[in-house]
Backbone atoms as SQL, in Angstrom:
CREATE TABLE atoms (id INTEGER PRIMARY KEY, chain TEXT, resi INTEGER, resn TEXT, atom TEXT, x REAL, y REAL, z REAL);
INSERT INTO atoms VALUES
  (1, 'A', 1, 'UNK', 'N', -153.027, -45.923, 213.085),
  (2, 'A', 1, 'UNK', 'CA', -153.580, -45.189, 211.976),
  (3, 'A', 1, 'UNK', 'C', -152.973, -43.803, 211.916),
  (4, 'A', 2, 'UNK', 'N', -151.712, -43.685, 211.934),
  (5, 'A', 2, 'UNK', 'CA', -151.052, -42.400, 211.951),
  (6, 'A', 2, 'UNK', 'C', -150.934, -41.759, 210.585),
  (7, 'A', 3, 'UNK', 'N', -151.444, -42.391, 209.549),
  (8, 'A', 3, 'UNK', 'CA', -151.334, -41.849, 208.202),
  (9, 'A', 3, 'UNK', 'C', -152.494, -40.912, 207.900),
  (10, 'A', 4, 'UNK', 'N', -152.179, -39.824, 207.290),
  (11, 'A', 4, 'UNK', 'CA', -153.239, -38.919, 206.845),
  (12, 'A', 4, 'UNK', 'C', -153.459, -39.118, 205.352),
  (13, 'A', 5, 'UNK', 'N', -154.691, -39.030, 204.930),
  (14, 'A', 5, 'UNK', 'CA', -155.018, -39.253, 203.532),
  (15, 'A', 5, 'UNK', 'C', -155.141, -37.916, 202.818),
  (16, 'A', 6, 'UNK', 'N', -154.453, -37.780, 201.706),
  (17, 'A', 6, 'UNK', 'CA', -154.536, -36.566, 200.909),
  (18, 'A', 6, 'UNK', 'C', -155.594, -36.748, 199.834),
  (19, 'A', 7, 'UNK', 'N', -156.442, -35.774, 199.725),
  (20, 'A', 7, 'UNK', 'CA', -157.493, -35.817, 198.709),
  (21, 'A', 7, 'UNK', 'C', -157.131, -34.805, 197.642),
  (22, 'A', 8, 'UNK', 'N', -157.195, -35.213, 196.403),
  (23, 'A', 8, 'UNK', 'CA', -156.891, -34.306, 195.304),
  (24, 'A', 8, 'UNK', 'C', -156.041, -34.992, 194.256),
  (25, 'A', 9, 'UNK', 'N', -155.445, -34.194, 193.431),
  (26, 'A', 9, 'UNK', 'CA', -154.656, -34.725, 192.328),
  (27, 'A', 9, 'UNK', 'C', -153.277, -35.145, 192.799),
  (28, 'A', 10, 'UNK', 'N', -152.743, -36.144, 192.137),
  (29, 'A', 10, 'UNK', 'CA', -151.358, -36.534, 192.371),
  (30, 'A', 10, 'UNK', 'C', -150.453, -35.508, 191.707),
  (31, 'A', 11, 'UNK', 'N', -149.215, -35.536, 192.035),
  (32, 'A', 11, 'UNK', 'CA', -148.312, -34.506, 191.526),
  (33, 'A', 11, 'UNK', 'C', -148.077, -34.616, 190.025),
  (34, 'A', 12, 'UNK', 'N', -148.244, -35.766, 189.437),
  (35, 'A', 12, 'UNK', 'CA', -147.956, -35.918, 188.021),
  (36, 'A', 12, 'UNK', 'C', -149.173, -36.004, 187.128),
  (37, 'A', 13, 'UNK', 'N', -150.336, -35.692, 187.631),
  (38, 'A', 13, 'UNK', 'CA', -151.571, -35.852, 186.865),
  (39, 'A', 13, 'UNK', 'C', -151.891, -34.631, 186.015),
  (40, 'A', 14, 'UNK', 'N', -151.294, -34.530, 184.879),
  (41, 'A', 14, 'UNK', 'CA', -151.605, -33.511, 183.881),
  (42, 'A', 14, 'UNK', 'C', -151.590, -32.091, 184.439),
  (43, 'A', 15, 'UNK', 'N', -150.699, -31.809, 185.353),
  (44, 'A', 15, 'UNK', 'CA', -150.598, -30.472, 185.916),
  (45, 'A', 15, 'UNK', 'C', -149.271, -29.856, 185.514),
  (46, 'A', 16, 'UNK', 'N', -149.300, -28.574, 185.309),
  (47, 'A', 16, 'UNK', 'CA', -148.101, -27.850, 184.907),
  (48, 'A', 16, 'UNK', 'C', -147.954, -26.637, 185.817),
  (49, 'A', 17, 'UNK', 'N', -146.803, -26.521, 186.444),
  (50, 'A', 17, 'UNK', 'CA', -146.551, -25.389, 187.323),
  (51, 'A', 17, 'UNK', 'C', -145.637, -24.424, 186.592),
  (52, 'A', 18, 'UNK', 'N', -146.047, -23.169, 186.541),
  (53, 'A', 18, 'UNK', 'CA', -145.236, -22.166, 185.883),
  (54, 'A', 18, 'UNK', 'C', -145.135, -20.943, 186.774),
  (55, 'A', 19, 'UNK', 'N', -144.061, -20.197, 186.616),
  (56, 'A', 19, 'UNK', 'CA', -143.869, -18.986, 187.401),
  (57, 'A', 19, 'UNK', 'C', -142.394, -18.668, 187.502),
  (58, 'A', 20, 'UNK', 'N', -142.084, -17.447, 187.859),
  (59, 'A', 20, 'UNK', 'CA', -140.678, -17.050, 187.916),
  (60, 'A', 20, 'UNK', 'C', -140.055, -17.446, 189.235),
  (61, 'A', 21, 'UNK', 'N', -140.754, -17.255, 190.326),
  (62, 'A', 21, 'UNK', 'CA', -140.203, -17.603, 191.627),
  (63, 'A', 21, 'UNK', 'C', -141.163, -18.539, 192.345),
  (64, 'A', 22, 'UNK', 'N', -140.695, -19.730, 192.623),
  (65, 'A', 22, 'UNK', 'CA', -141.554, -20.727, 193.262),
  (66, 'A', 22, 'UNK', 'C', -141.770, -20.417, 194.737),
  (67, 'A', 23, 'UNK', 'N', -140.961, -19.553, 195.326),
  (68, 'A', 23, 'UNK', 'CA', -141.105, -19.260, 196.754),
  (69, 'A', 23, 'UNK', 'C', -142.328, -18.392, 197.028),
  (70, 'A', 24, 'UNK', 'N', -142.680, -17.534, 196.103),
  (71, 'A', 24, 'UNK', 'CA', -143.822, -16.655, 196.281),
  (72, 'A', 24, 'UNK', 'C', -145.032, -17.282, 195.599),
  (73, 'A', 25, 'UNK', 'N', -145.981, -17.690, 196.393),
  (74, 'A', 25, 'UNK', 'CA', -147.121, -18.422, 195.841),
  (75, 'A', 25, 'UNK', 'C', -147.980, -17.542, 194.944),
  (76, 'A', 26, 'UNK', 'N', -147.914, -16.225, 195.098),
  (77, 'A', 26, 'UNK', 'CA', -148.736, -15.375, 194.248),
  (78, 'A', 26, 'UNK', 'C', -148.224, -15.326, 192.816),
  (79, 'A', 27, 'UNK', 'N', -146.947, -15.622, 192.599),
  (80, 'A', 27, 'UNK', 'CA', -146.390, -15.583, 191.251),
  (81, 'A', 27, 'UNK', 'C', -146.397, -16.948, 190.578),
  (82, 'A', 28, 'UNK', 'N', -146.724, -17.980, 191.316),
  (83, 'A', 28, 'UNK', 'CA', -146.733, -19.331, 190.766),
  (84, 'A', 28, 'UNK', 'C', -148.163, -19.686, 190.396),
  (85, 'A', 29, 'UNK', 'N', -148.365, -20.080, 189.165),
  (86, 'A', 29, 'UNK', 'CA', -149.688, -20.521, 188.723),
  (87, 'A', 29, 'UNK', 'C', -149.634, -22.001, 188.413),
  (88, 'A', 30, 'UNK', 'N', -150.698, -22.674, 188.704),
  (89, 'A', 30, 'UNK', 'CA', -150.766, -24.113, 188.458),
  (90, 'A', 30, 'UNK', 'C', -151.918, -24.365, 187.510),
  (91, 'A', 31, 'UNK', 'N', -151.614, -24.973, 186.382),
  (92, 'A', 31, 'UNK', 'CA', -152.625, -25.284, 185.372),
  (93, 'A', 31, 'UNK', 'C', -152.887, -26.780, 185.403),
  (94, 'A', 32, 'UNK', 'N', -154.082, -27.166, 185.761),
  (95, 'A', 32, 'UNK', 'CA', -154.461, -28.576, 185.768),
  (96, 'A', 32, 'UNK', 'C', -155.469, -28.797, 184.646),
  (97, 'A', 33, 'UNK', 'N', -155.198, -29.771, 183.823),
  (98, 'A', 33, 'UNK', 'CA', -156.077, -30.094, 182.713),
  (99, 'A', 33, 'UNK', 'C', -156.893, -31.315, 183.105),
  (100, 'A', 34, 'UNK', 'N', -158.176, -31.137, 183.193),
  (101, 'A', 34, 'UNK', 'CA', -159.029, -32.272, 183.502),
  (102, 'A', 34, 'UNK', 'C', -159.978, -32.493, 182.331),
  (103, 'A', 35, 'UNK', 'N', -160.371, -33.715, 182.133),
  (104, 'A', 35, 'UNK', 'CA', -161.258, -34.049, 181.037),
  (105, 'A', 35, 'UNK', 'C', -160.873, -35.379, 180.426),
  (106, 'A', 36, 'UNK', 'N', -161.407, -35.623, 179.257),
  (107, 'A', 36, 'UNK', 'CA', -161.183, -36.887, 178.577),
  (108, 'A', 36, 'UNK', 'C', -160.224, -36.678, 177.414),
  (109, 'A', 37, 'UNK', 'N', -159.452, -37.700, 177.139),
  (110, 'A', 37, 'UNK', 'CA', -158.602, -37.647, 175.954),
  (111, 'A', 37, 'UNK', 'C', -159.439, -38.069, 174.750),
  (112, 'A', 38, 'UNK', 'N', -158.929, -37.816, 173.580),
  (113, 'A', 38, 'UNK', 'CA', -159.658, -38.143, 172.356),
  (114, 'A', 38, 'UNK', 'C', -159.868, -39.643, 172.227),
  (115, 'A', 39, 'UNK', 'N', -158.870, -40.438, 172.577),
  (116, 'A', 39, 'UNK', 'CA', -159.000, -41.894, 172.435),
  (117, 'A', 39, 'UNK', 'C', -160.050, -42.431, 173.412),
  (118, 'A', 40, 'UNK', 'N', -160.140, -41.857, 174.618),
  (119, 'A', 40, 'UNK', 'CA', -161.170, -42.284, 175.556),
  (120, 'A', 40, 'UNK', 'C', -162.560, -41.968, 175.022),
  (121, 'A', 41, 'UNK', 'N', -162.720, -40.806, 174.460),
  (122, 'A', 41, 'UNK', 'CA', -164.004, -40.423, 173.884),
  (123, 'A', 41, 'UNK', 'C', -164.373, -41.316, 172.710),
  (124, 'A', 42, 'UNK', 'N', -163.406, -41.628, 171.858),
  (125, 'A', 42, 'UNK', 'CA', -163.671, -42.500, 170.710),
  (126, 'A', 42, 'UNK', 'C', -164.038, -43.910, 171.156),
  (127, 'A', 43, 'UNK', 'N', -163.417, -44.398, 172.214),
  (128, 'A', 43, 'UNK', 'CA', -163.740, -45.743, 172.701),
  (129, 'A', 43, 'UNK', 'C', -165.155, -45.795, 173.275),
  (130, 'A', 44, 'UNK', 'N', -165.583, -44.746, 173.956),
  (131, 'A', 44, 'UNK', 'CA', -166.943, -44.707, 174.493),
  (132, 'A', 44, 'UNK', 'C', -167.958, -44.678, 173.349),
  (133, 'A', 45, 'UNK', 'N', -167.682, -43.884, 172.331),
  (134, 'A', 45, 'UNK', 'CA', -168.586, -43.827, 171.168),
  (135, 'A', 45, 'UNK', 'C', -168.655, -45.174, 170.468),
  (136, 'A', 46, 'UNK', 'N', -167.521, -45.841, 170.318),
  (137, 'A', 46, 'UNK', 'CA', -167.506, -47.164, 169.691),
  (138, 'A', 46, 'UNK', 'C', -168.311, -48.170, 170.507),
  (139, 'A', 47, 'UNK', 'N', -168.194, -48.126, 171.816),
  (140, 'A', 47, 'UNK', 'CA', -168.949, -49.030, 172.676),
  (141, 'A', 47, 'UNK', 'C', -170.447, -48.777, 172.559),
  (142, 'A', 48, 'UNK', 'N', -170.843, -47.519, 172.504),
  (143, 'A', 48, 'UNK', 'CA', -172.266, -47.191, 172.336),
  (144, 'A', 48, 'UNK', 'C', -172.782, -47.696, 170.994),
  (145, 'A', 49, 'UNK', 'N', -171.987, -47.543, 169.948),
  (146, 'A', 49, 'UNK', 'CA', -172.406, -48.035, 168.628),
  (147, 'A', 49, 'UNK', 'C', -172.530, -49.552, 168.598),
  (148, 'A', 50, 'UNK', 'N', -171.624, -50.242, 169.256),
  (149, 'A', 50, 'UNK', 'CA', -171.697, -51.709, 169.302),
  (150, 'A', 50, 'UNK', 'C', -172.954, -52.149, 170.046),
  (151, 'A', 51, 'UNK', 'N', -173.241, -51.510, 171.180),
  (152, 'A', 51, 'UNK', 'CA', -174.454, -51.857, 171.925),
  (153, 'A', 51, 'UNK', 'C', -175.713, -51.528, 171.126),
  (154, 'A', 52, 'UNK', 'N', -175.704, -50.421, 170.405),
  (155, 'A', 52, 'UNK', 'CA', -176.859, -50.052, 169.585),
  (156, 'A', 52, 'UNK', 'C', -177.066, -51.045, 168.450),
  (157, 'A', 53, 'UNK', 'N', -175.986, -51.600, 167.925),
  (158, 'A', 53, 'UNK', 'CA', -176.074, -52.591, 166.852),
  (159, 'A', 53, 'UNK', 'C', -176.842, -53.822, 167.316),
  (160, 'A', 54, 'UNK', 'N', -176.634, -54.219, 168.564),
  (161, 'A', 54, 'UNK', 'CA', -177.354, -55.377, 169.080),
  (162, 'A', 54, 'UNK', 'C', -178.770, -55.021, 169.515),
  (163, 'A', 55, 'UNK', 'N', -179.009, -53.802, 169.929),
  (164, 'A', 55, 'UNK', 'CA', -180.314, -53.423, 170.463),
  (165, 'A', 55, 'UNK', 'C', -181.319, -53.090, 169.362),
  (166, 'A', 56, 'UNK', 'N', -180.888, -52.552, 168.248),
  (167, 'A', 56, 'UNK', 'CA', -181.818, -52.092, 167.213),
  (168, 'A', 56, 'UNK', 'C', -182.679, -53.203, 166.616),
  (169, 'A', 57, 'UNK', 'N', -182.148, -54.368, 166.289),
  (170, 'A', 57, 'UNK', 'CA', -183.033, -55.420, 165.752),
  (171, 'A', 57, 'UNK', 'C', -184.116, -55.837, 166.748),
  (172, 'A', 58, 'UNK', 'N', -183.780, -55.926, 168.014),
  (173, 'A', 58, 'UNK', 'CA', -184.774, -56.292, 169.024),
  (174, 'A', 58, 'UNK', 'C', -185.845, -55.218, 169.144),
  (175, 'A', 59, 'UNK', 'N', -185.427, -53.961, 169.092),
  (176, 'A', 59, 'UNK', 'CA', -186.378, -52.850, 169.156),
  (177, 'A', 59, 'UNK', 'C', -187.302, -52.866, 167.938),
  (178, 'A', 60, 'UNK', 'N', -186.733, -53.125, 166.777),
  (179, 'A', 60, 'UNK', 'CA', -187.524, -53.167, 165.543),
  (180, 'A', 60, 'UNK', 'C', -188.574, -54.278, 165.610),
  (181, 'A', 61, 'UNK', 'N', -188.198, -55.442, 166.093),
  (182, 'A', 61, 'UNK', 'CA', -189.140, -56.561, 166.221),
  (183, 'A', 61, 'UNK', 'C', -190.243, -56.220, 167.223),
  (184, 'A', 62, 'UNK', 'N', -189.880, -55.553, 168.336),
  (185, 'A', 62, 'UNK', 'CA', -190.884, -55.169, 169.336),
  (186, 'A', 62, 'UNK', 'C', -191.878, -54.155, 168.760),
  (187, 'A', 63, 'UNK', 'N', -191.412, -53.238, 167.930),
  (188, 'A', 63, 'UNK', 'CA', -192.300, -52.261, 167.298),
  (189, 'A', 63, 'UNK', 'C', -193.259, -52.963, 166.345),
  (190, 'A', 64, 'UNK', 'N', -192.770, -53.913, 165.582),
  (191, 'A', 64, 'UNK', 'CA', -193.627, -54.660, 164.654),
  (192, 'A', 64, 'UNK', 'C', -194.700, -55.430, 165.413),
  (193, 'A', 65, 'UNK', 'N', -194.319, -56.100, 166.501),
  (194, 'A', 65, 'UNK', 'CA', -195.306, -56.842, 167.293),
  (195, 'A', 65, 'UNK', 'C', -196.347, -55.903, 167.914),
  (196, 'A', 66, 'UNK', 'N', -195.929, -54.732, 168.343),
  (197, 'A', 66, 'UNK', 'CA', -196.878, -53.769, 168.920),
  (198, 'A', 66, 'UNK', 'C', -197.856, -53.275, 167.867),
  (199, 'A', 67, 'UNK', 'N', -197.368, -53.013, 166.651),
  (200, 'A', 67, 'UNK', 'CA', -198.267, -52.565, 165.582),
  (201, 'A', 67, 'UNK', 'C', -199.253, -53.657, 165.191),
  (202, 'A', 68, 'UNK', 'N', -198.776, -54.919, 165.158),
  (203, 'A', 68, 'UNK', 'CA', -199.677, -56.032, 164.843),
  (204, 'A', 68, 'UNK', 'C', -200.760, -56.172, 165.899),
  (205, 'A', 69, 'UNK', 'N', -200.399, -55.966, 167.161),
  (206, 'A', 69, 'UNK', 'CA', -201.387, -56.073, 168.239),
  (207, 'A', 69, 'UNK', 'C', -202.432, -54.964, 168.125),
  (208, 'A', 70, 'UNK', 'N', -202.007, -53.767, 167.784),
  (209, 'A', 70, 'UNK', 'CA', -202.950, -52.665, 167.619),
  (210, 'A', 70, 'UNK', 'C', -203.883, -52.938, 166.440),
  (211, 'A', 71, 'UNK', 'N', -203.331, -53.410, 165.334),
  (212, 'A', 71, 'UNK', 'CA', -204.172, -53.733, 164.172),
  (213, 'A', 71, 'UNK', 'C', -205.151, -54.854, 164.489),
  (214, 'A', 72, 'UNK', 'N', -204.705, -55.874, 165.217),
  (215, 'A', 72, 'UNK', 'CA', -205.566, -56.974, 165.576),
  (216, 'A', 72, 'UNK', 'C', -206.713, -56.482, 166.455),
  (217, 'A', 73, 'UNK', 'N', -206.416, -55.606, 167.415),
  (218, 'A', 73, 'UNK', 'CA', -207.465, -55.055, 168.278),
  (219, 'A', 73, 'UNK', 'C', -208.420, -54.160, 167.513),
  (220, 'A', 74, 'UNK', 'N', -207.912, -53.453, 166.506),
  (221, 'A', 74, 'UNK', 'CA', -208.792, -52.585, 165.713),
  (222, 'A', 74, 'UNK', 'C', -209.682, -53.391, 164.763),
  (223, 'A', 75, 'UNK', 'N', -209.209, -54.518, 164.266),
  (224, 'A', 75, 'UNK', 'CA', -209.984, -55.316, 163.326),
  (225, 'A', 75, 'UNK', 'C', -210.965, -56.262, 164.003),
  (226, 'A', 76, 'UNK', 'N', -210.767, -56.541, 165.279),
  (227, 'A', 76, 'UNK', 'CA', -211.632, -57.488, 165.986),
  (228, 'A', 76, 'UNK', 'C', -213.107, -57.043, 166.003),
  (229, 'A', 77, 'UNK', 'N', -213.417, -55.771, 166.254),
  (230, 'A', 77, 'UNK', 'CA', -214.851, -55.377, 166.191),
  (231, 'A', 77, 'UNK', 'C', -215.436, -55.501, 164.781),
  (232, 'A', 78, 'UNK', 'N', -214.626, -55.359, 163.764),
  (233, 'A', 78, 'UNK', 'CA', -215.135, -55.455, 162.380),
  (234, 'A', 78, 'UNK', 'C', -215.478, -56.890, 162.010),
  (235, 'A', 79, 'UNK', 'N', -214.878, -57.849, 162.649),
  (236, 'A', 79, 'UNK', 'CA', -215.089, -59.261, 162.320),
  (237, 'A', 79, 'UNK', 'C', -216.438, -59.743, 162.816),
  (238, 'A', 80, 'UNK', 'N', -216.981, -59.101, 163.827),
  (239, 'A', 80, 'UNK', 'CA', -218.255, -59.625, 164.362),
  (240, 'A', 80, 'UNK', 'C', -219.466, -58.929, 163.816);
């Protein structure tokens, strides 16, 4: 097990190194961009909308059944 594991970003992961002299670390700045791309965000939103499309009819039916149960319980004392 002579291998050491490096934790962090790979060298090509959206990082940009700029500076006049690479030998002096104080003059070299490294800009790493982390976050989501627009297409990733759009795909997540589309997936949520698709799941909501399937969930809403079931939720609507459950609300109707709950209201019917409440009405039935409220009308039961009036029937006797």
